[in-house]
C-alpha positions in Angstrom: 119.1 133.9 90.8 116.0 132.7 88.7 118.3 130.0 87.1 119.4 128.9 90.7 115.7 128.7 91.7 114.8 126.6 88.7 117.6 124.2 89.5 116.7 123.9 93.0 113.1 123.2 92.1 114.2 120.5 89.6 116.3 118.9 92.2 113.4 118.9 94.7 111.1 117.3 92.1 113.7 114.7 91.1 114.2 113.7 94.7 110.5 113.5 95.3 110.1 111.3 92.2 113.0 109.0 93.2 111.7 108.8 96.9 108.3 108.0 95.6 109.6 105.2 93.3 112.0 103.7 95.9 109.3 103.7 98.6 106.6 102.2 96.6 105.0 98.9 97.8 106.1 96.0 95.7 103.8 92.9 95.2 103.9 89.8 93.0 101.0 88.5 91.0 99.3 85.1 91.2 101.6 83.7 88.6 104.3 83.0 91.3 102.0 80.5 92.8 100.7 78.9 89.6 100.3 75.1 89.7 101.1 74.8 93.5 98.8 72.5 95.4 98.6 72.9 99.2 99.7 70.2 101.6 98.2 70.5 105.0 100.8 68.4 106.7 103.5 70.6 105.3 101.4 73.7 106.2 101.3 72.5 109.8 105.0 72.1 109.8 105.7 75.5 108.4 103.2 76.9 111.0 105.3 75.5 113.8 108.7 76.3 112.2 107.5 79.7 111.6 106.5 80.4 115.3 103.1 81.5 114.2 101.6 80.7 117.7 104.5 82.4 119.5 103.3 85.8 118.3 99.6 85.3 117.4 98.2 83.2 120.2 97.3 84.6 123.5 100.0 84.9 126.2 100.1 81.7 128.1 97.9 79.8 125.7 98.3 76.0 125.8 97.2 73.1 123.8 94.4 73.9 121.4 94.2 77.6 122.5 97.6 78.0 120.7 95.8 77.5 117.5 93.5 80.5 118.1 95.3 83.1 116.2 93.7 86.2 118.0 96.8 88.3 118.3 97.3 90.9 120.9 100.9 90.4 122.3 102.9 93.4 122.6 106.3 93.7 121.3 108.1 96.7 122.6 111.0 98.4 120.9 112.8 101.6 120.6 110.5 102.8 117.7 107.3 102.0 119.6 105.3 99.0 120.6 103.8 96.7 118.1 100.8 94.4 118.5 100.4 91.0 116.8 97.3 91.1 114.7 94.5 88.8 114.4 95.4 86.1 111.6 92.6 83.6 112.2 90.2 82.9 109.5 87.6 85.3 110.5 86.7 87.5 107.5 86.2 90.7 109.2 89.0 90.9 112.0 91.3 88.2 110.6 92.7 87.1 107.2 89.6 85.1 106.2 89.1 87.4 103.3 92.7 86.9 102.1 93.8 84.7 99.2 97.2 82.8 99.0 98.8 85.5 97.1 97.8 88.0 99.9 99.8 85.9 102.3 102.7 85.5 99.8 102.9 89.4 99.5 102.9 89.8 103.1 105.5 87.3 103.8 107.9 88.1 101.0 107.4 91.7 100.3 105.8 93.1 103.6 102.8 94.4 102.0 99.2 94.1 102.9 96.4 93.3 100.6 95.4 97.1 100.6 99.0 97.8 99.3 100.4 99.4 102.6 103.9 98.4 104.1 104.0 96.2 107.2 106.3 97.3 109.9 109.3 94.9 110.0 108.2 93.7 113.5 106.4 91.1 111.2 109.6 89.2 110.1 109.2 89.4 106.5 112.9 90.0 106.0 113.4 86.5 106.9 110.2 85.0 105.5 111.2 86.4 102.1 113.3 83.3 101.7 110.2 80.9 102.3 109.5 79.0 99.2 106.1 79.7 97.4 105.0 76.1 98.0 105.4 76.3 101.8 103.5 79.5 101.8 100.6 78.1 99.9 100.4 75.0 102.2 100.7 77.5 105.3 97.7 79.4 104.0 95.8 76.2 103.7 96.6 75.1 107.1 95.8 78.4 108.7 92.4 78.5 107.3 91.5 75.4 108.9 92.2 77.0 112.3 89.4 78.5 114.5 88.1 81.9 113.6 88.0 84.5 116.2 86.3 88.0 116.0 88.9 89.6 118.4 89.8 92.9 116.8 93.5 93.6 116.2 95.0 96.4 118.4 96.6 99.3 116.5 100.4 99.7 117.0 101.6 102.4 119.3 104.3 104.0 117.1 105.1 107.7 117.1 106.0 110.2 114.4 108.2 109.8 112.1 108.2 106.0 112.4 104.5 105.9 111.9 104.7 107.1 108.3 104.5 103.7 106.4 105.8 105.2 103.1 109.1 105.6 104.7 109.2 101.8 105.2 109.9 101.4 101.5 113.1 103.1 102.0 113.9 100.9 104.9 113.1 97.9 102.9 115.4 99.1 100.0 118.2 99.3 102.6 117.6 96.2 104.4 115.1 93.8 103.0 117.8 91.4 101.6 116.5 88.0 100.2 120.1 86.4 100.0 121.2 83.8 102.4 123.7 84.7 105.1 125.4 81.4 105.1 126.6 80.5 101.8 129.1 78.0 100.3 129.5 74.1 100.3 126.8 72.9 102.5 125.5 69.7 103.0 121.8 68.7 102.4 121.3 68.7 106.2 123.0 72.1 106.6 120.9 73.4 103.7 117.9 72.3 105.5 119.0 73.9 108.7 119.6 77.1 106.9 116.2 77.0 105.4 114.6 76.5 108.9 116.9 79.1 110.7 117.2 81.9 108.2 113.7 81.6 106.6 111.0 79.9 108.6 112.5 80.0 112.1 113.7 83.8 111.6 116.2 83.2 114.4 118.3 86.2 113.2 115.5 88.6 113.9 116.4 88.3 117.7 119.8 86.9 117.9 121.4 89.4 115.4 122.3 93.0 116.5 120.7 95.9 114.6 122.0 99.3 113.5 120.4 102.6 114.6 117.7 102.3 111.7 116.7 98.9 113.1 118.5 97.0 110.2 120.2 93.6 111.0 123.9 93.7 111.0 124.4 90.8 108.7 128.3 90.9 109.5 127.4 89.9 113.1 124.9 87.4 112.3 123.6 85.5 115.4 126.3 87.3 117.7 123.5 88.2 120.2 121.6 91.6 120.7 119.9 93.7 123.4 116.5 92.3 124.4 113.8 94.7 122.8 112.1 94.8 126.1 115.0 96.5 127.6 116.0 93.9 130.2 118.8 91.6 129.5 120.3 90.4 126.3 119.5 87.7 123.7 122.6 85.5 123.6 125.3 85.0 121.2 124.8 81.6 119.3 127.7 81.6 117.0 130.2 79.0 117.5 132.5 81.5 119.3 130.1 81.3 122.4 127.8 78.5 121.7 129.8 75.5 122.1 126.9 72.7 122.8 127.3 69.4 121.0 124.8 68.6 118.3 123.1 66.1 120.6 122.8 68.7 123.3 121.4 71.3 121.1 118.9 68.8 119.7 117.7 68.0 123.4 117.5 71.7 124.0 115.2 72.2 121.1 113.2 69.3 122.1 112.7 69.7 125.9 114.0 73.1 126.6 116.8 71.6 129.1 120.4 72.9 128.7 123.4 70.6 129.2 123.7 72.5 132.7 120.2 71.3 133.5 118.8 74.9 133.2 115.6 75.5 131.2 114.4 77.9 128.5 112.7 80.9 129.6 111.0 84.0 128.1 110.2 84.0 124.4 112.6 81.1 123.9 110.3 78.8 125.8 107.6 79.5 123.1 110.2 78.7 120.5 111.1 75.4 122.1 107.5 74.5 122.2 107.4 75.3 118.3 110.6 73.5 117.6 109.5 70.3 119.6 106.7 69.8 116.9 109.2 69.4 114.2 110.6 66.2 113.2 113.9 65.4 115.0 115.7 65.6 111.7 114.8 69.2 111.4 115.9 70.0 114.9 119.3 68.3 114.1 119.5 70.2 110.8 119.1 73.6 112.8 121.9 72.4 115.2 124.2 71.4 112.2 123.5 74.8 110.7 124.5 76.7 113.9 127.9 74.9 113.8 128.6 76.3 110.4 127.8 80.0 110.7 130.8 82.4 111.2 132.0 82.7 114.9 131.6 86.2 116.2 133.0 87.3 119.6 
């Protein structure tokens, strides 16, 4: 009996150590950004391609107001409701006290400057593929935007999902930096892949998720239930999405479909961002969509 208790205690201790190791927040040091110089024009492109205003600007904001990153938008899910934080340059309520490596760790590792896991409502599972140079440029651009003292709203997430340490286990399972589309790709398709899978994080909405909220990469872009509980995000694989490249580029530019319908909901914000990119980038994304695996 005594031996059994000792064995059980040893298993518990070993399990606790393994859990603590797996769930630890992982960060990179400043050496990953060594020698990189920011480019504000490139930072602006990354800002638009990454959809920063779609989440962090006020609902319905237009023109210059879309550059005020006050946060506050609600994103409901089956795990709770998440609220976009203030990411303006304000040093108290925004990220004005951050360095470029802080932003890198947030986007690549999903870890805050204080060493806490971020919830994956912040799409670091896609941003992990962003290049260090683009993150340095994005940081420089964001620091030129207006500062606002709007306080970030706390997430409304109940137990046990509110335990941030558990997110380390979630990352261990689902935080995969590998590209989904691989193989012999042209330069244009590679650019489209970077914009769609990294900066644009298209798979975050268009890919179904499992019971733990992890993306089902075998059904990449095959559509998913709308997190709001109303309707579905469409399948945009070649099995369902049969628009021509020129029609797709037009949709990314004006929001008009080949049937003369218009983009609505969150997609309207996405179109507003994509329209800021060079037409070559919009075409690259369209070419990428033609190459992904068709899924019924």
